[in-house]
N, C-alpha and C positions, 0 to 999 in steps of 0.2 A: 634582945628578942629579934628574931629574923622578920623581915618584911613579908607581907602577904598581900596579894592582889585583891582588888575588889571582885566580888562574884555575886551571882544571883541564884534564886531558888523559887520554884513554883510552890505556892501555898494554896491548897485546895480546901475551901470552906463551904459551909452549907449554902451561903448566899452567892457563891461565885468562885472564880479562879483568880488568885492574886499572884503578884511577883514581888518577892522580897529582894532588895539589893543591899548587900553588905558593903560597908565602906572599906577602903584599903587600910592596911596597918603599916606603920612606919613609912618606908619609902616604896610601898607597893603601888602598882599601876591602877588608876581608876578604870572602871568599866566603860565601854563605848557603846553607843547606840547600835552600831553595825553588828557588834558581836551578839547583843541580845536579839536583834532582829533576825539574824541568821539562825539562832537557836529556835526562836518561835516559829520560823518557817519550817524548820525540820520537824517540829512538833505539831505542824498544821494548825497553829493558832494565828489567825489573821485579823479578826474583827476586834481590834482594841484601839483605844484612843492614843494616837501618837503623841499628842501634846502632853497628856498626863504622864506618859512614859518618859518623855524628855525631861519634864520637871522632876520626876523621881530620880532620874539619873544624876541631875545636877545636885539634888539634896544628898545623894549617896556619896558624893565626894567628901562629905563632912560627917554624915551619920547614917544610921540604918534608915532605909526608905522602903515604903510599900506602896504599890499601885495595883488597882483592880483592873484586870485585863478583860475578864468575861463575867457576865451576870449569872452564868451557870457554872456549876462545878464540872470538872472533867475527871476522867479516871486517873489514878496515880501514875506518875511518870518515873521510870527507872533512871538510875545513874547513866550518864551518856558520855561518850567520847567522840570527838571529831578528829579525824586523822588527816594530816597533810604530808605529802611526800615532797622532798626537796627536788629541785630541777635535775640534779645529777643522780637522783635515785639512790643516794647514799644514806639518807636519813628519813625516818618516819617520825613526825612530831605529833604527839597526842595532846589534846586540850580537853580536860574533863569538866563535866557539869554535874552538879549534885542532883540526887533524886528529889522528887517532890515529897512532901510529908506523906508518910505511908508507902513511899516508893522504895524499891529494893536497890541495894548497892551491887556493883559488879564485883565478881571474884576474878582471880588471875586467869583462870581458864577462859572466861568470857572476854577478857581484854585481849588475850592471845587470839581467840576466834575472830575478833574484830579485825585483827591484822591479817590473818590468813584468808579471810573472806575477800580482801582486796588484793590478794596475790603475794603478800609479803611472806617470804620463806626464811630468809637468812638474817642473822645478827639480832634476833629479838633480845631486847635488854631486860632480862629477867630481874636483875637487881633493881632497876628503876621501877619496874612494875610492883615489886615487893615493897619498895620504899613508899610508893603511892598508897598501896593497900594499908600500910601501917601508919601513914601520916597523910591523909587525904588533903590535897591542896587543889583548888579549882581555879579555872581561867588562867592557868599557867602552862607554858610550853614544856612538855616532858618528852625526852627522847625515848621512844618505845622500840625502835629498831635502828641499828647502825651497820652499814656495810663495811667491808674490809678492803682497804686500798691495796693495790698491788705493790709489791716490793721490787723496786727497780734493780736490775743487775749491774754488772760492771764490765766495761769493754776490755778486751785483751790489750796488753801493752808490751811492745818489744823494745828493749834497750840494747843499743849497739855499743860495744866496748872498743870501737876504733873510730877514727875520724871519718865522718860522712859529709863534712863541709867541703863543697867543691868550689867555693868562692875565694879561696886563698890566692893572692896575687904574688908575683915574683918580687924580690927585693930590688929596689932601684938604687944604684950606687950614686955617690956624690956627683960624678961627672955625667949622670943621666943615663948611663948604660944599664942594661938589665943583667943581674947576677943569676945566671942559669945554674950555678952550683948549689944554690940554697932556695929551691922552689917550695920544698915542704908540702908537696901535693900527693905524696905516696904514703899510705899508712902501712908501715912495716910491721910484720907479725912473725912470731916464732911458732914452731910446732908445739901443739898443746895449749896455745893461748885461747882464752875464752873470748869468743867473738860477739856473742849475743845471748841475751836471756829473755825468756818469755814469761810474763804473768798471764796465765790463761783467763779467759772470760768467765765471769760468774753469772749463771742464769738467775733471772729474777723469779719471783713467786707470784702466781695469779691471785687476784682478789675477787670479791663478789659484791654486787650491789644487793639491796635488800630484797629484790625479786629473785635472787639466785642466779643472775646472769654473771658469767665469768668476766673479769676485768684483767686482761692480759698486760703484763709489763712490756715496756719497750724492748725491741729486739737488740741484743747485744752484738757487738762486732767481734767476731772470732778471728783469730789469727794463728798461723803456724810459722815456725822458723823455716824459711826457704833458703836453699843454698845450692851451689854447684859442686864440682868435684873437689877432692882434697879437704873435705869437711865432714865431721860426724856430729850427731846429736847424742845427748845423754839418753839413758833408757826411758826416762819420763818425757822426753821431747822438749824439755824446758831450757836446756843449755846447749850452746853450739860451740864446737872447738875446731881449731885448725889441725890438719894432719901434716901440714908442710910448712917450711919456712918460706917467706915471700912477702906478699902484701895483700891487704884486704880492700875490697871495694863493694859498694852497694849500688846495684842497678835494678830498677823496677822491683824494689822490695826483696831482692834476692842477693845473698852474700856470695861473693866469689873470692877465692884466694888462688894465687898462682905465682910461680917463679917467672921472672921476666925472660922473654925469649930474646936472646941476643944475636944480632947479626954482626959478626966481627969486622966485616968490610962493607961494601956497597950492596944495595938491592939491584941486581942486574941479571944477566943471563945465567950467572952462576947460582943464583938463588931462586929465580922465578918469582911469581907473585906470592905474597905472604898473607895468610889468614889465620889469626891466632886468637884463642879464647881469653888470654890475659893481656899483659903489656908487651910491647915490642920495643926493643932498644936497638937502634941502628948506628953503628960506629962510623960508617962511611956516608955515601950519598945515596939518593934514590933516583935512579936513571929514568929518563923519559920512556913512557909507555908501560911502566910497571905499576902494580897496585899493592898497597899495604893496608890490610884491614885488621883491626884489633877490637876485642870487646872492652879492653881497658885503654891504657894510654899508649901513644906513639911518641917516642923520643928519637930525634935524628940529630947526630952530631955534625953531619955534613950539610950539603946543599940538596934540596929537592928540586928536580927539574920538572919537565912536563909529565908528572906522575899523578897518581890518585891516592890520597890518604883518607881513610875513613876510620874514625875511632869512636867507641862507646864512651870513652872517658875524655882525657885531654890530649892535645897535640902540642908538642914542644919541639921547635926547630931552632937549634942553637946557631944556625947561620941564616937560613931563610929559604924562600921558594922563588926560583926563576922559572915561572910556569910556561913561558913561550906560547901563551894562548891555548895551552892544552892542560895545564896543571890544575888540580882542584884539591881542596881539603874540606872535610866535613867532620865536626866533632860534636858529640852531645854535651861535652863539657867545655873547657876553655881552650883557646889557641894562643900560644906564645911563639913569636917568630921574630928573627932579626929584621927581616924585610919580606914583603910580598910584592911580586911583580908579574903582571900578565897572567893572573890566575883567578879562579872562582873559589871563594872561601866562605864557609858557613860555620857558625858556632852556636851551641845552645847556651853557653855561658858568655864570658867576656873575651875580647881579643886585645892583646898587647903586642905592639910591634914598633919599629923605629922608622919605617917607611912603607908607603903603599904606592905603587905605580900602575896605572892603567889596569886596575883589577875591579872585580865585583865582590865586595866584602860585606857580609851581613852577620849580625849577632843579636841574640835576645838580651844580652847584658851590655856593659859598657864597651866602647871601642876607644882605646888609648893609643895614640901615635906620638911617642915621645922620644926619649933618649937624646943622642947627639944631633940627630937629623930632624925627626919628627914631622916629615912632610907627606902630604897626599897630593899626587898629581894624576889627573885623569881618572876615569872610571866612576863607580858608584859605591858609596859607603852608607850602610844602613844599620842603625841600632834601635832597639826598642826603648832604650833608656837615655844614653848620652854618648856624644862623640867629643873627645878632647884631642886636639892636634896643635902643632906649632904653626905650620904653614899649609895653606890649601891652594891648589891650582898652580899656575906658573905665570911668568912674565909674558909668555906666548898666548895667554888666554885659553889654555887648555880646559875643555869642558870637564868639570868635576862636580859631582852631585854628592851632597852630604844630607842624609835624611835620618830623622829620629822621631820617636813617638809612636811608631807602628811596629808591632811584632812582625819580623820578617816572614815568619811562617804564615801569619794571618794575611800579610800582603801577597805572598805567593798564592795562597788559597783564593784570595779575592781576584787576582788576575786569571787564575785557572778557571774559576767560575764564570768570569766574564766571557772568556773564549768558549767555554762549554755551552753557555746560554745562546751565544750567537750561532754556534754550530747546530744546536738542537732546533732553534727557530728556523734555520735554513732548511733543515731536514723536514720540518713540519710544513714549510712552504712548498716542498716538492710533493708531499703526500696529499695535501688538501685538494689540489686540482683533480687528482685521481678519484678521491672520495666524492667530490662534487659531480664528477662525470657519471659515477655510478648512481648517485641520487637522481640525476636528471633522467637517466634511462629507466629507473624504477618508477619514477613519477609519471612517465609516459606509458607505463604498463608493460614495458619490455620484460620478458622472462629471461633471466640470466642463466647461463650454463653453470653446472656444478663447480667447474674450475674457477669461473669468474666470481661465484658466490664465496668460494674459499679465499680467493684473492681479496675480496671486499672485507671479509672477517679479519684476515691478517692485517690489512691496512688500518682497519678501525681500531683493533687492539693496540697496534703499534702507535697509532695517533694518541690514544688514551694514555699509554705509557709515557710517550714523549711529553704530553701535556702535564702529567703529574711530576715528571722529572724537572721540567722547566719551572713549575711552581715551587718545588722544593729548593732548586738551585737559586731561584730569584729571591726566595725568602731568606736563605742563608747569605746571599750576596748583599741584600739590603741591610741585614743585621751587621755584617762586617763593615759596610759602608758607614753605617751610623756610629759604630764603635770607633772607627778610624777618625771620623769627623769630630766626635765628642772629645776624644783624648787630647788634652792640651799639655800633657806632660812631655818631658824630654828637653834636653839642652844641648847646644853645640858651643864648644869653647875654642876660640882661635887665640892661641897664646902668643902668636907673633903677627902673621899677616895672612889675609885672604885676598887673592888676586881676582881681577875681573874674569868672568867665565865660570865662577863658582856659583852653584845653585844651592841655596839652603832650603830644606823642606822640613817642616815640623807639623806632623799630623795633617798632611795634605794642604797645608798653607805654604806657599813658596815665596822665597825672596832671592832676587838676582843681584849678585855683587857687580856693580857698575864701575866702581873705582876701588882702589886699595883700601882695605879696612884692617886696622891694627888693634890687637889686644881687646877682643870683644867676645861677649857671651850672647848667643842668640836664644831667645825664649819666645814661646807663643803667647800673644796677648789677644784673646778672642779670635777675630778673623785676620789679625795681622801678626807680623813677627817683629818683636821688639829687640833693639840692640842695647846692650848694657856694657859699659866699659869695665875692664878688669883692673 
């Protein structure tokens, strides 16, 4: 036998109004005073003996109990339902109470009317209502209406069928030299190769709460296959194919394929500057004053002089850069070079070389100076992650800065903001005396000429604009300052010797090498730099 909760019923007799309380059956729940009290309040029955009611409730836990509420009979009460709505408005819970003797029971239409009267429109549980009509159970929670939850959709997914990993590093031979013949950084493809596939987004379906309010599913991320020249899509736009032989690369979620543009000799007056959509391969040198730009990789077999190299991918110099204080390289990917001398070098990935002399070198990834030489002399080396070198500085005490733990891009932005704030404040200092002079004249009752009023308005607007820009720049400046001070990551490894004159910086904490240090790893330990033997 199924359990049944305790419930109560008004009994109207000639000598008054009574309340019968039926005991629970099996594991049913006993009735509570609060539930009876709420019902009596709804029926406007107030003047009863609370103590007698409490005693009757206690008795009802074991057997049928009856208590006299009023000394006068009342009119018959109909069957009654109290409805509660869940906080998320997805459920309406009904709790039914029996009619008094001679009272009428509710029919399905009346129950539904009870729901619609409080604004419930959707998800009315007809089956549950019918079950109650056929098998009345009182003082139990019954779901009378249930909302429909939204069905979440699915984000679009793009799968690329070529290597998109730009972190591959060159093979290092047993003697410490870099093998430039096996870099494996180019994804070769053939005409007709499948480059990418798209699983389109699937839209979700709206749901509704019991009041009829629409519940929208989360927004799905839609994508399309984006590409450059030499590529076509299938008719349904779900597959991407190459039209040419060459190599594939991914830049800003767009696929490019191209044949490598080869320069058979040097980049000089015979070629002029080079700007190419794909990769550029130069068999000779790059002469001072010339510029090579590529959306892909730049590979130079010879020496780069005081030239400019800018790559959307990697830069690979099989000999190196003799910058003569004019040369610069900038790659969104990695930079691999035999040596770097008197140049400015920036990489979005890692930098690998065998020597750096009097140069400013920065990378978001690791900087490794190894091979047979592995030395850094003079200049400034900055990595967001780690620096590994054999020797730093020189016996002559050459000033050499090694800095890690700060994203070079963030560092450049920080310095730029600092200068910008100083400049804007200086400009503000020039404007304020003019505004103050106008204020004094106006306060003395002086009538300004139209051109002076126009000048006042212009100066005021410029002052407001400057103030807003200073606030925005200062906010970003403080954010960057906090990030740089909080970041304790980053390591510097000296695998041979660091000479006096070398400055170690880890996330704005500095350490000056005063005497020769051998085989040491530098890490940040709170506000200090800790030296650990290798």
